[in-house]
RODO-2510 file (C-alpha; in nm, 4 decimals, decimal comma):
residues 628
     n   res          X          Y          Z
     1     m     0,5654    11,6554     7,3524
     2     i     0,2691    11,5541     7,5642
     3     q    -0,0637    11,5169     7,3871
     4     k    -0,3250    11,7589     7,5203
     5     m    -0,6144    11,5807     7,6908
     6     k    -0,9745    11,6595     7,7775
     7     k    -1,1638    11,5192     8,0733
     8     l    -1,4956    11,3499     8,0070
     9     t    -1,7656    11,2910     8,2661
    10     f    -2,0910    11,1246     8,1694
    11     l    -2,3993    10,9919     8,3450
    12     v    -2,5666    10,6725     8,2278
    13     y    -2,8874    10,5114     8,3446
    14     h    -2,7920    10,1842     8,5137
    15     k    -3,0035     9,9660     8,2832
    16     e    -2,8348    10,1157     7,9763
    17     y    -2,4839    10,1052     8,1213
    18     d    -2,3717     9,7698     7,9739
    19     q    -2,4869     9,8623     7,6237
    20     f    -2,3234    10,2036     7,6586
    21     l    -1,9894    10,0438     7,7578
    22     t    -2,0085     9,8107     7,4594
    23     e    -2,0428    10,1049     7,2217
    24     l    -1,7757    10,3032     7,4067
    25     q    -1,5338    10,0105     7,3713
    26     k    -1,5986    10,0076     6,9969
    27     l    -1,5166    10,3794     6,9839
    28     g    -1,1784    10,2946     7,1406
    29     v    -1,0456    10,6405     7,2339
    30     v    -1,1501    10,7006     7,5969
    31     h    -0,9175    10,6186     7,8862
    32     i    -1,1518    10,5282     8,1738
    33     q    -1,0404    10,6532     8,5128
    34     p    -1,1365    10,4462     8,8203
    35     s    -1,3553    10,6390     9,0614
    36     d    -1,2236    10,7435     9,4015
    37     d    -1,4891    10,5399     9,5845
    38     q    -1,4248    10,2236     9,3844
    39     t    -1,3577     9,9317     9,6162
    40     e    -1,0027     9,8014     9,6145
    41     a    -1,1104     9,4376     9,5911
    42     m    -1,2350     9,3662     9,2408
    43     p    -1,5223     9,1160     9,2027
    44     s    -1,4326     8,7525     9,1418
    45     e    -1,5440     8,7922     8,7807
    46     v    -1,2540     9,0293     8,7158
    47     s    -0,9945     8,8212     8,9012
    48     d    -1,1100     8,5067     8,7178
    49     l    -1,0748     8,6801     8,3828
    50     q    -0,7290     8,8027     8,4820
    51     s    -0,6218     8,4467     8,5664
    52     q    -0,7671     8,3071     8,2430
    53     l    -0,6021     8,5767     8,0350
    54     q    -0,2651     8,5210     8,1997
    55     h    -0,2867     8,1460     8,1393
    56     v    -0,3953     8,1815     7,7752
    57     t    -0,1158     8,4346     7,7148
    58     e     0,1380     8,1876     7,8545
    59     v     0,0022     7,9137     7,6254
    60     k     0,0217     8,1469     7,3247
    61     q     0,3828     8,2281     7,4096
    62     s     0,4602     7,8567     7,4412
    63     f     0,3090     7,7946     7,0982
    64     t     0,5080     8,0761     6,9351
    65     e     0,8299     7,9433     7,0902
    66     l     0,7562     7,5876     6,9757
    67     l     0,6872     7,7072     6,6218
    68     m     0,9766     7,9587     6,6367
    69     r     0,7537     8,2397     6,5186
    70     e     0,7340     8,6040     6,6127
    71     p     0,4055     8,7225     6,7712
    72     d     0,3480     8,9823     6,4988
    73     t     0,3559     8,7131     6,2273
    74     i     0,0671     8,5094     6,3718
    75     q    -0,2520     8,5090     6,1667
    76     l    -0,5617     8,5698     6,3775
    77     g    -0,7814     8,2587     6,3956
    78     n    -1,1171     8,1680     6,5431
    79     e    -1,1610     8,1637     6,9178
    80     l    -1,4274     7,8925     6,8943
    81     g    -1,2645     7,5700     7,0055
    82     a    -0,9479     7,7472     7,1204
    83     e    -1,0084     7,6428     7,4807
    84     q    -0,9626     7,2775     7,3876
    85     y    -0,6160     7,3558     7,2485
    86     v    -0,5283     7,5358     7,5701
    87     k    -0,6535     7,2400     7,7752
    88     k    -0,4659     6,9930     7,5553
    89     e    -0,1463     7,1974     7,5965
    90     d    -0,1801     7,1707     7,9744
    91     e    -0,2365     6,7947     7,9526
    92     l     0,0551     6,7421     7,7152
    93     k     0,2915     6,9517     7,9284
    94     d     0,1998     6,7476     8,2385
    95     a     0,2414     6,4215     8,0477
    96     i     0,5763     6,5313     7,9055
    97     a     0,6988     6,6322     8,2508
    98     n     0,6058     6,2894     8,3928
    99     v     0,7679     6,0995     8,1049
   100     e     1,0804     6,3149     8,1293
   101     k     1,1117     6,2082     8,4933
   102     e     1,0939     5,8438     8,3864
   103     v     1,3483     5,8996     8,1099
   104     a     1,5835     6,0635     8,3583
   105     r     1,5320     5,7739     8,6016
   106     y     1,6026     5,4984     8,3484
   107     t     1,8923     5,6913     8,1975
   108     k     2,0470     5,6952     8,5422
   109     d     1,9708     5,3232     8,5876
   110     v     2,1337     5,2338     8,2552
   111     e     2,4427     5,4347     8,3457
   112     a     2,4611     5,2547     8,6831
   113     l     2,4142     4,9065     8,5295
   114     q     2,6368     4,9570     8,2240
   115     p     2,9690     4,8613     8,3925
   116     w     2,8188     4,5338     8,5234
   117     g     2,7076     4,4190     8,1804
   118     h     2,4215     4,1849     8,0913
   119     y     2,3383     3,8987     8,3222
   120     d     2,0645     3,6467     8,3873
   121     k     1,8637     3,7740     8,6790
   122     s     1,7141     3,4268     8,7401
   123     q     2,0635     3,2913     8,8176
   124     l     2,1096     3,5557     9,0859
   125     d     1,7722     3,4636     9,2334
   126     r     1,8804     3,0972     9,2518
   127     l     2,1978     3,1965     9,4397
   128     s     1,9963     3,4052     9,6813
   129     n     1,7516     3,1175     9,7410
   130     n     2,0502     2,8968     9,8344
   131     g     2,1790     3,1469    10,0901
   132     v     2,4507     3,2976     9,8741
   133     q     2,4599     3,6773     9,8688
   134     m     2,6401     3,8759     9,6008
   135     y     2,7715     4,2242     9,6719
   136     h     2,8737     4,4883     9,4201
   137     h     3,1749     4,7118     9,4847
   138     i     3,3233     5,0163     9,3145
   139     v     3,6675     5,1360     9,4284
   140     s     3,9348     5,3505     9,2694
   141     a     4,2004     5,1734     9,0638
   142     g     4,4673     5,2713     9,3154
   143     a     4,2704     5,1437     9,6136
   144     f     4,1940     4,8146     9,4390
   145     k     4,5578     4,7536     9,3582
   146     k     4,6622     4,8332     9,7145
   147     f     4,3888     4,6672     9,9232
   148     y     4,1777     4,4386     9,7079
   149     a     4,4197     4,2783     9,4591
   150     d     4,3142     3,9294     9,5819
   151     f     3,9745     3,9852     9,4202
   152     e     4,1148     4,0166     9,0689
   153     p     3,9137     3,7084     8,9535
   154     n     3,5983     3,8804     9,0762
   155     v     3,6494     4,1910     8,8605
   156     v     3,3584     4,2522     8,6248
   157     s     3,4931     4,5617     8,4475
   158     r     3,7147     4,8594     8,4952
   159     d     3,7693     5,2025     8,3489
   160     k     4,0360     5,4703     8,3850
   161     k     3,9273     5,5673     8,7364
   162     s     3,7404     5,2779     8,8952
   163     v     3,7304     4,8991     8,9297
   164     y     3,3965     4,7150     8,9435
   165     f     3,3985     4,3773     9,1181
   166     v     3,1754     4,1414     9,3192
   167     t     3,2108     3,9351     9,6364
   168     f     3,0037     3,6540     9,7809
   169     s     2,9121     3,5317    10,1246
   170     q     2,7061     3,2347    10,2372
   171     d     2,4808     3,2077    10,5387
   172     g     2,6425     3,0231    10,8306
   173     e     2,9990     3,0490    10,6986
   174     d     3,2776     3,2840    10,7909
   175     g     3,3465     3,4606    10,4692
   176     i     3,4185     3,8119    10,3670
   177     a     3,2097     4,0506    10,5720
   178     p     3,0373     4,2862    10,3322
   179     a     3,0882     4,5746    10,5739
   180     d     3,4634     4,5509    10,5188
   181     i     3,4315     4,6666    10,1568
   182     p     3,2208     4,9622    10,0340
   183     t     2,9159     4,8301     9,8516
   184     v     2,6718     4,9816     9,6045
   185     t     2,3054     4,9024     9,5502
   186     l     2,2026     4,8515     9,1896
   187     p     1,8570     4,9063     9,0380
   188     e     1,6190     4,6113     9,0592
   189     e     1,5895     4,5639     8,6831
   190     s     1,8642     4,4211     8,4659
   191     l     2,0586     4,6251     8,2118
   192     a     1,8502     4,4855     7,9248
   193     e     1,5269     4,5692     8,1055
   194     a     1,6460     4,9202     8,1904
   195     q     1,7517     4,9822     7,8291
   196     q     1,4158     4,8636     7,7007
   197     l     1,2256     5,0821     7,9486
   198     l     1,4413     5,3781     7,8548
   199     a     1,3756     5,3207     7,4840
   200     n     1,0002     5,2924     7,5453
   201     h     0,9792     5,6120     7,7484
   202     t     1,2042     5,8005     7,5053
   203     a     0,9762     5,7022     7,2187
   204     e     0,6730     5,8099     7,4207
   205     l     0,8411     6,1424     7,4953
   206     e     0,9072     6,2043     7,1265
   207     r     0,5465     6,1159     7,0440
   208     l     0,4132     6,3615     7,3033
   209     k     0,6432     6,6394     7,1794
   210     a     0,5302     6,5810     6,8218
   211     e     0,1667     6,5923     6,9334
   212     r     0,2336     6,9139     7,1222
   213     l     0,3900     7,0670     6,8103
   214     v     0,0806     6,9782     6,6068
   215     n    -0,1399     7,1322     6,8767
   216     a     0,0706     7,4498     6,8642
   217     e    -0,0332     7,5036     6,5018
   218     h    -0,3595     7,6397     6,6419
   219     v    -0,1756     7,9425     6,7843
   220     g    -0,3949     8,1772     6,5747
   221     d    -0,7072     8,0450     6,7452
   222     v    -0,5460     8,0893     7,0870
   223     l    -0,4504     8,4461     6,9896
   224     a    -0,8148     8,5141     6,9082
   225     l    -0,9138     8,3742     7,2470
   226     e    -0,6542     8,5945     7,4157
   227     n    -0,7912     8,9065     7,2457
   228     s    -1,1459     8,8066     7,3410
   229     l    -1,0493     8,7587     7,7066
   230     r    -0,8594     9,0872     7,7067
   231     n    -1,1629     9,2703     7,5747
   232     k    -1,3874     9,1014     7,8305
   233     l    -1,1452     9,1924     8,1095
   234     e    -1,1327     9,5571     8,0065
   235     y    -1,5086     9,5612     7,9789
   236     a    -1,5529     9,3985     8,3224
   237     t    -1,3004     9,6368     8,4752
   238     a    -1,4758     9,9342     8,3193
   239     q    -1,8068     9,8195     8,4696
   240     y    -1,6658     9,8777     8,8169
   241     a    -1,4619    10,1885     8,7336
   242     n    -1,7480    10,4221     8,8189
   243     a    -1,9365    10,5801     9,0996
   244     s    -2,3084    10,5430     9,1644
   245     a    -2,5572    10,8204     9,2135
   246     a    -2,9319    10,8500     9,2718
   247     d    -2,9460    10,5348     9,4826
   248     g    -2,7613    10,3345     9,2211
   249     k    -2,9910    10,4353     8,9351
   250     v    -2,7218    10,6390     8,7611
   251     q    -2,3611    10,5426     8,6843
   252     v    -2,1063    10,8256     8,6870
   253     v    -1,8011    10,7565     8,4705
   254     e    -1,4914    10,9708     8,4208
   255     g    -1,2347    10,9337     8,1466
   256     w    -0,9819    11,1077     7,9259
   257     f    -0,9330    11,1426     7,5536
   258     p    -0,6931    11,3352     7,3238
   259     v    -0,8071    11,6841     7,2285
   260     e    -0,7885    11,5951     6,8592
   261     k    -1,0582    11,3296     6,9177
   262     e    -1,3059    11,5720     7,0769
   263     s    -1,5430    11,5969     6,7808
   264     e    -1,5468    11,2190     6,7453
   265     v    -1,6217    11,1659     7,1162
   266     a    -1,8842    11,4410     7,1282
   267     g    -2,0589    11,2950     6,8246
   268     f    -2,0693    10,9526     6,9860
   269     l    -2,2107    11,0891     7,3140
   270     k    -2,4821    11,2860     7,1349
   271     k    -2,5946    10,9720     6,9561
   272     a    -2,5903    10,7845     7,2861
   273     d    -2,8361    11,0421     7,4241
   274     t    -2,6652    11,0716     7,7624
   275     y    -2,5582    11,3620     7,9771
   276     y    -2,1874    11,4425     7,9519
   277     d    -1,9413    11,7155     8,0372
   278     i    -1,6110    11,7849     7,8616
   279     r    -1,3564    12,0175     8,0219
   280     t    -0,9864    12,0907     8,0337
   281     p    -0,7753    11,9226     8,3089
   282     e    -0,7233    12,0887     8,6453
   283     a    -0,4013    12,0950     8,8440
   284     t    -0,5194    11,8172     9,0758
   285     d    -0,6175    11,5772     8,7962
   286     n    -0,4089    11,2677     8,7291
   287     v    -0,4139    11,2972     8,3512
   288     p    -0,2963    10,9934     8,1471
   289     i    -0,0027    11,0636     7,9188
   290     q     0,0145    11,0085     7,5461
   291     f     0,3304    11,1155     7,3634
   292     k     0,3135    11,3221     7,0465
   293     n     0,6629    11,3445     6,8996
   294     n     0,8253    11,3578     6,5582
   295     s     0,9487    11,0375     6,3969
   296     y     1,3021    11,0757     6,5407
   297     a     1,2025    11,1369     6,9023
   298     k     0,9329    10,8673     6,8786
   299     m     1,2056    10,6039     6,8396
   300     f     1,3327    10,6874     7,1886
   301     e     0,9981    10,7019     7,3697
   302     r     1,0569    10,3474     7,4976
   303     l     1,3588    10,4778     7,6913
   304     t     1,1471    10,7430     7,8623
   305     k     0,8859    10,4800     7,9478
   306     m     1,1588    10,2664     8,1072
   307     y     1,2014    10,5440     8,3658
   308     g     0,8367    10,6476     8,3886
   309     f     0,5787    10,8629     8,2162
   310     p     0,5958    11,2374     8,2894
   311     s     0,3152    11,4057     8,4762
   312     y     0,0763    11,6173     8,2728
   313     d     0,2266    11,9397     8,4076
   314     e     0,5841    11,8277     8,3284
   315     f     0,7779    11,8453     8,0043
   316     d     0,8211    11,5369     7,7910
   317     p     1,1955    11,4635     7,8245
   318     t     1,2090    11,2511     7,5082
   319     p     1,2947    11,5320     7,2585
   320     i     1,6020    11,6150     7,4696
   321     l     1,6848    11,2567     7,5686
   322     a     1,6866    11,1398     7,2043
   323     p     1,9736    11,3527     7,0626
   324     f     2,1869    11,3330     7,3760
   325     f     2,1479    10,9552     7,4088
   326     t     2,2396    10,9229     7,0400
   327     l     2,5459    11,1411     7,0844
   328     f     2,6612    10,9671     7,4023
   329     f     2,6151    10,6235     7,2448
   330     a     2,8128    10,7244     6,9355
   331     i     3,0995    10,8650     7,1431
   332     c     3,1112    10,5567     7,3669
   333     m     3,1355    10,3313     7,0583
   334     g     3,3709    10,5689     6,8774
   335     d     3,4417    10,3353     6,5846
   336     a     3,3015    10,3836     6,2331
   337     g     3,3386    10,0121     6,1556
   338     y     3,1286     9,9146     6,4545
   339     g     2,8758    10,1806     6,3555
   340     l     2,8522    10,0185     6,0120
   341     l     2,7682     9,6794     6,1670
   342     i     2,5150     9,8372     6,4051
   343     t     2,3469    10,0179     6,1155
   344     l     2,3332     9,6955     5,9145
   345     y     2,1743     9,5111     6,2089
   346     g     1,9181     9,7897     6,2514
   347     l     1,8222     9,7785     5,8842
   348     l     1,7897     9,3991     5,8964
   349     d     1,5712     9,4269     6,2072
   350     m     1,3452     9,6777     6,0330
   351     a     1,3136     9,4227     5,7505
   352     g     1,2280     9,1462     5,9993
   353     k     1,5447     8,9472     5,9263
   354     t     1,6904     8,9303     6,2783
   355     k     1,4157     8,7450     6,4629
   356     k     1,6095     8,4187     6,4776
   357     v     1,9322     8,5761     6,6047
   358     p     2,0039     8,4172     6,9470
   359     i     1,9229     8,6462     7,2423
   360     l     1,9562     8,9700     7,0425
   361     g     1,6725     8,8840     6,8043
   362     e     1,4160     8,8721     7,0832
   363     m     1,5669     9,1397     7,3067
   364     l     1,6058     9,4044     7,0335
   365     s     1,3020     9,3134     6,8246
   366     g     1,1177     9,6252     6,7132
   367     c     1,4118     9,8566     6,7894
   368     g     1,5429     9,8566     6,4330
   369     s     1,4807    10,2254     6,3634
   370     m     1,6499    10,3355     6,6866
   371     i     1,9433    10,0974     6,6289
   372     t     1,9855    10,2325     6,2756
   373     a     1,9919    10,5914     6,4027
   374     l     2,2504    10,4992     6,6675
   375     g     2,4572    10,3161     6,4064
   376     v     2,4597    10,6098     6,1644
   377     a     2,5620    10,8457     6,4456
   378     t     2,8411    10,6046     6,5423
   379     i     2,9677    10,5992     6,1815
   380     v     2,9862    10,9800     6,1757
   381     v     3,1486    11,0170     6,5192
   382     g     3,3803    10,7199     6,4606
   383     f     3,4916    10,8677     6,1290
   384     f     3,5872    11,2003     6,2871
   385     f     3,7549    11,0130     6,5733
   386     g     3,9565    10,8409     6,2996
   387     t     3,8866    10,4791     6,3931
   388     f     3,7624    10,1954     6,1717
   389     f     3,7641     9,8505     6,3377
   390     g     4,0479     9,9633     6,5613
   391     v     4,2561    10,1020     6,2722
   392     n     4,3651    10,4664     6,2885
   393     i     4,2586    10,5822     5,9425
   394     v     4,4998    10,8801     5,9467
   395     e     4,8050    10,6834     6,0587
   396     a     4,7150    10,4064     5,8121
   397     g     4,7169    10,6642     5,5313
   398     w     4,3532    10,6077     5,4329
   399     i     4,2938    10,9805     5,4830
   400     p     4,6107    11,1935     5,4529
   401     e     4,6774    11,4176     5,7495
   402     t     4,7477    11,7038     5,5110
   403     t     4,3819    11,7193     5,4001
   404     a     4,1265    11,9317     5,5844
   405     i     3,9418    11,6259     5,7165
   406     g     4,2713    11,4650     5,8133
   407     k     4,3663    11,7754     6,0135
   408     v     4,0303    11,7716     6,1940
   409     i     4,0703    11,4018     6,2811
   410     a     4,4290    11,4539     6,3984
   411     w     4,3183    11,7488     6,6157
   412     l     4,0408    11,5425     6,7740
   413     q     4,2916    11,2668     6,8476
   414     g     4,5398    11,5065     7,0094
   415     d     4,5590    11,7257     7,3188
   416     v     4,4152    12,0691     7,3826
   417     p     4,6851    12,3184     7,2752
   418     g     4,9048    12,4201     7,5658
   419     t     4,7796    12,1384     7,7890
   420     s     4,8192    11,7646     7,8370
   421     y     4,4443    11,7048     7,8338
   422     s     4,2863    11,5045     7,5520
   423     v     4,0531    11,6990     7,3227
   424     q     3,8024    11,4143     7,3447
   425     m     3,8100    11,4148     7,7252
   426     v     3,7649    11,7922     7,7451
   427     g     3,4913    11,7647     7,4825
   428     a     3,3073    11,5060     7,6927
   429     m     3,3264    11,7407     7,9923
   430     c     3,1985    12,0343     7,7859
   431     i     2,9056    11,8258     7,6608
   432     g     2,8342    11,7333     8,0223
   433     v     2,8369    12,0990     8,1290
   434     f     2,5967    12,1881     7,8473
   435     h     2,3708    11,8925     7,9343
   436     i     2,3547    11,9928     8,3015
   437     c     2,2979    12,3598     8,2163
   438     l     2,0133    12,2606     7,9878
   439     a     1,8646    12,0525     8,2700
   440     l     1,8818    12,3498     8,5077
   441     v     1,7047    12,5744     8,2564
   442     v     1,4337    12,3126     8,2009
   443     k     1,3869    12,2791     8,5776
   444     a     1,3662    12,6554     8,6267
   445     v     1,1088    12,6955     8,3489
   446     l     0,9054    12,3959     8,4654
   447     f     0,8830    12,4959     8,8312
   448     t     0,8236    12,8605     8,7449
   449     k     0,5321    12,7464     8,5346
   450     k     0,3989    12,5266     8,8179
   451     e     0,4702    12,7410     9,1261
   452     g     0,5296    13,0944     9,0012
   453     f     0,8432    13,3039     8,9607
   454     k     0,8692    13,4227     9,3233
   455     s     0,9157    13,0700     9,4575
   456     q     1,1890    12,9981     9,1980
   457     i     1,4074    13,3082     9,2324
   458     a     1,6905    13,1004     9,3821
   459     t     1,6662    12,8494     9,0993
   460     w     1,6995    13,1267     8,8431
   461     g     1,9902    13,2635     9,0470
   462     w     2,1739    12,9332     9,0064
   463     v     2,0908    12,9277     8,6345
   464     l     2,2342    13,2781     8,5972
   465     l     2,5457    13,1950     8,8019
   466     i     2,6306    12,8683     8,6288
   467     i     2,5323    12,9459     8,2712
   468     g     2,6529    13,3059     8,2930
   469     g     2,9846    13,1875     8,4341
   470     v     3,0232    12,9267     8,1639
   471     i     2,9430    13,1712     7,8830
   472     s     3,1795    13,4309     8,0269
   473     g     3,4561    13,1738     8,0541
   474     v     3,4064    13,0578     7,6960
   475     l     3,4107    13,4156     7,5672
   476     a     3,7280    13,4865     7,7644
   477     l     3,9021    13,1769     7,6283
   478     a     3,7935    13,2723     7,2767
   479     g     3,9428    13,6205     7,3218
   480     a     3,6087    13,8018     7,2993
   481     l     3,6518    13,9312     7,6571
   482     n     3,9750    14,0666     7,7991
   483     e     4,0780    14,0032     8,1587
   484     q     3,9192    14,3207     8,2936
   485     q     3,5900    14,2625     8,1112
   486     f     3,5817    13,9029     8,2267
   487     t     3,6341    14,0120     8,5888
   488     v     3,3545    14,2708     8,5692
   489     a     3,1180    14,0148     8,4102
   490     i     3,1882    13,7538     8,6795
   491     i     3,1423    14,0049     8,9624
   492     a     2,8137    14,1298     8,8150
   493     i     2,6792    13,7810     8,7575
   494     g     2,7923    13,6679     9,1027
   495     a     2,6345    13,9696     9,2768
   496     v     2,2952    13,9261     9,1091
   497     a     2,3023    13,5502     9,1667
   498     a     2,4005    13,5936     9,5328
   499     i     2,1038    13,8245     9,5955
   500     a     1,8715    13,5665     9,4393
   501     i     2,0269    13,2669     9,6188
   502     y     2,0897    13,4085     9,9670
   503     i     1,8371    13,6905    10,0112
   504     l     1,5362    13,6344     9,7848
   505     n     1,5409    13,2544     9,7813
   506     n     1,2272    13,2158     9,9983
   507     v     1,0473    13,5356     9,9175
   508     g     0,7533    13,3460     9,7771
   509     r     0,7124    13,1411    10,0948
   510     l     0,8032    13,3885    10,3710
   511     k     0,6386    13,7054    10,2370
   512     n     0,4443    13,7498    10,5605
   513     s     0,7480    13,6853    10,7836
   514     p     1,0333    13,9219    10,6841
   515     i     1,2204    13,8617    11,0119
   516     k     1,2266    13,4873    10,9460
   517     g     1,3470    13,5592    10,5947
   518     i     1,6460    13,7600    10,7193
   519     i     1,7569    13,4640    10,9313
   520     i     1,6437    13,1638    10,7298
   521     n     1,7184    13,2747    10,3742
   522     p     2,0993    13,2999    10,4059
   523     l     2,1149    12,9676    10,5935
   524     a     1,8987    12,7993    10,3294
   525     g     2,1169    12,9536    10,0606
   526     l     2,4343    12,8158    10,2218
   527     y     2,2812    12,4690    10,2444
   528     d     2,1704    12,4910     9,8815
   529     t     2,5211    12,6041     9,7849
   530     y     2,6754    12,2983     9,9492
   531     n     2,4345    12,0632     9,7686
   532     m     2,4856    12,2340     9,4332
   533     a     2,8647    12,2498     9,4601
   534     s     2,9090    11,8869     9,5625
   535     g     2,6346    11,7513     9,3389
   536     l     2,7175    11,9395     9,0202
   537     m     3,0885    11,8585     9,0392
   538     g     3,0160    11,4879     9,0702
   539     d     2,7547    11,5036     8,7944
   540     i     2,9882    11,6768     8,5491
   541     l     3,2736    11,4374     8,6249
   542     s     3,0381    11,1497     8,5415
   543     y     3,0525    11,2530     8,1769
   544     i     3,4190    11,1505     8,1593
   545     r     3,2889    10,7930     8,1415
   546     i     3,1823    10,8377     7,7777
   547     y     3,5401    10,9344     7,6881
   548     a     3,6807    10,6479     7,8972
   549     l     3,4551    10,3922     7,7275
   550     c     3,5497    10,5261     7,3843
   551     l     3,9184    10,5026     7,4751
   552     a     3,8845    10,1510     7,6189
   553     g     3,6944    10,0196     7,3152
   554     g     3,9465    10,1732     7,0748
   555     m     4,2457    10,0310     7,2636
   556     l     4,0908     9,6848     7,2817
   557     g     4,0087     9,6868     6,9096
   558     s     4,3633     9,7964     6,8306
   559     a     4,4993     9,5195     7,0562
   560     f     4,3076     9,2530     6,8628
   561     n     4,4474     9,3951     6,5393
   562     m     4,8030     9,3737     6,6767
   563     i     4,7534     9,0123     6,7877
   564     g     4,6125     8,9218     6,4458
   565     d     4,9036     9,0946     6,2709
   566     m     5,1517     8,9012     6,4860
   567     v     5,0214     8,5595     6,3747
   568     w     4,9641     8,6568     6,0097
   569     n     5,1738     8,4830     5,7449
   570     p     5,1079     8,3764     5,3832
   571     t     5,0970     8,0013     5,4555
   572     y     4,8595     7,9186     5,7384
   573     g     4,8798     8,2130     5,9790
   574     w     4,6302     8,4185     5,7802
   575     f     4,3555     8,1738     5,8784
   576     f     4,4166     8,2152     6,2527
   577     a     4,4635     8,5901     6,2088
   578     i     4,1181     8,6219     6,0492
   579     i     3,9673     8,4210     6,3357
   580     i     4,1305     8,6587     6,5851
   581     y     4,0088     8,9638     6,3940
   582     v     3,6499     8,8401     6,3678
   583     i     3,6085     8,6972     6,7198
   584     g     3,8020     8,9816     6,8814
   585     h     3,6048     9,2606     6,7163
   586     l     3,2689     9,0853     6,7687
   587     f     3,3514     9,0522     7,1386
   588     n     3,4614     9,4148     7,1565
   589     l     3,1522     9,5258     6,9655
   590     l     2,9143     9,3461     7,2028
   591     m     3,0909     9,4668     7,5185
   592     s     3,1153     9,8229     7,3870
   593     a     2,7501     9,8224     7,2791
   594     i     2,6345     9,7123     7,6250
   595     s     2,8396     9,9864     7,7911
   596     a     2,7341    10,2404     7,5281
   597     f     2,3702    10,1684     7,6102
   598     v     2,3889    10,1503     7,9898
   599     h     2,6088    10,4508     8,0666
   600     p     2,4395    10,7066     7,8376
   601     l     2,1085    10,5864     7,9804
   602     r     2,2460    10,6519     8,3292
   603     l     2,3676    11,0010     8,2329
   604     n     2,0147    11,0855     8,1172
   605     f     1,8241    10,9061     8,3942
   606     v     2,0434    11,0230     8,6818
   607     e     2,2428    11,3361     8,5959
   608     y     1,9947    11,5006     8,3591
   609     f     1,6630    11,3939     8,5144
   610     k     1,7819    11,4842     8,8660
   611     n     1,8943    11,8342     8,7684
   612     a     1,5863    11,8856     8,5505
   613     g     1,3521    11,7918     8,8386
   614     y     1,1957    11,5119     8,6354
   615     e     1,0139    11,2534     8,8480
   616     g     0,8355    11,0290     8,5973
   617     k     0,5323    10,9508     8,8126
   618     g     0,2684    10,9812     8,5420
   619     v     0,0439    10,7087     8,4007
   620     g     0,0208    10,6031     8,0385
   621     y    -0,2829    10,6629     7,8213
   622     k    -0,4640    10,3330     7,7691
   623     p    -0,7867    10,3688     7,5706
   624     f    -1,0825    10,1420     7,6409
   625     e    -1,0927     9,9597     7,3078
   626     i    -1,1466     9,6257     7,1383
   627     k    -0,8209     9,4384     7,0855
   628     k    -0,7856     9,2861     6,7417
***
């Protein structure tokens, strides 16, 4: 559900405006709306605060990563002196980057000098002073044996691939021309010097990292500074989110607050002794959205926000998205064993025990309740699908097929009687039909509410045709309607729907032009029919993917079990079999979980939202408050 809002407009004398904003920020319930005549370019004060806040936030994140802590575990410190820790972090990061460059340089130098060993650099200088030049060469072992075997006495070292040797030439003598053999240029320092420089810079790097870690212990103070800057930024932004009146003497501010906070806001404004007006939103208002859902739907609000907030005159899609996403996820996983692991992970996340899990700990942090709900649903669906870590629990004899539950599981694993179509596949299609029909009803109700019934007659015609046809078909298959009754029902539904779709479809828009309606309405109806026929068929077929993913995950899990069984034996094979079981099912679990998240999300975001007319162009409710 969408929380009902009230619009607040108040006038404040310009000299009292700053004090008024301070008190309003303490109240912390009003979402301030920028005025229409507010200049696009914010003052430098605001942009400077934005830059400072961004930088301090980055430093805080660096500190939490260095200390391997979660943001919600940080104890709030004192902002006094926090700027020096931020400045020191910048200095240490720059110093570390410079030293790391030197470490990389001398590491490369040591690697280049290592094959040539230790030597006295002064001896080489004496040779050079006497006109003798020494050249260093690196060639492959094959090339050396074929072309340079005469230089065997000059070999310094060799490894599996290369031979390292030297040659000499003296000024004024015909010797070996260096250009005839590929040469390499070595670093100026000797191996001993390079190793010493590398050791020195490595030690300096470790010292700087240790100092940076000590500095990071002040993360609580930096958090306090971040909150202070955030409050200042909101305050500075609010100062310019108004219009002026009476030659700048009066500031006009507009904002929004939840209806349930009206008495609190009104009491504050009366104490402030300022003029104000509270009214209900109008159709043209861009009302901020605050969700008000039960504990189950609340877990899935983050999915709705991923797509976009609804507009104030739309329906909150979360109460419908939540159960269908849960169901689709459970079907895509389709394994009770995997559901057990997912539930366990969700419970551990709720207890704060998964924060150090690589990748998943950070990515899924705070989603424990939703993960637990998805895991429990997967256990239930996986049980009735008869799969536990790839094992068919009926065929394995864990649940006898002669029992009632066993018969249900066997039926769900089989084909629809009299056909070659899987019950699970047909079930996925039926769920898709219901999901789309629900979307059409939601769209019809929503647009009727917004634009009136006359403009949505065609929409209701399609609802009647599709849902009426589906219900009639189900009743006929169930034997509640005979062939003659079914035919009469379809003709009646089709006739009423055709009148709505082809004749009355634009009655709300062309009421003053009946001649245009006679010509345009049927053509518009035909075009709408083409879009509905092609679009709905593709949308419904998309729901087969949840069956396909369930089938693929089950087959892959079963394949890992077969491979493990093949290598199992009482001596040593059991060890490798367990490795195959564990690694195989973990891989299958991760791949299935990714698919089970992405594809159900797509079915809701694309198939459902499109047919429900949901746009998600609203803005979130963000109260002007003091961050603590």
